[in-house]
C-alpha positions, 0 to 999 in steps of 0.5 A: 856916781857916788853915794856915801864916797862909794863909786857906782854906774848904770850900765846898758847893754844889749843881750845876745838876742839884741834885748836891752838890759841894764843894771847898776853896778859897784866895784869900788875897791875900798868898799870891798876890800877884804870882803872876797867879793870884786863887784856886784849889780843891782836892779834899781838904784834903791837896791844898790843904796841898800847894798852899799849901806850893808857893806859899810854898815856891816863892814866888820861882818863881812870881813869876818864872814870871808875869813871863815870861808878862807879858813874853811877853804885851807882846812878842806884842802889841807884834809883833802890833798888829792882834791884838784885846786882848779 
């Protein structure tokens, strides 16, 4: 499916108990590039539209937050060299 030129899917499966489950899922690389997010699910299609809108309309903010997170991780490991990185 396509919304604002972003691809997303509807997925259904059975849980380990046999119950039916479903979600809307987006892993559009163009949308998520540089944000630190690989994919995300939502429970409804309207929620999917809201999340896609947010990633498009606030792209600069998502990229800024990811840059801050990356710098914080670098600083932490530089200041704590004995911390396992796994």
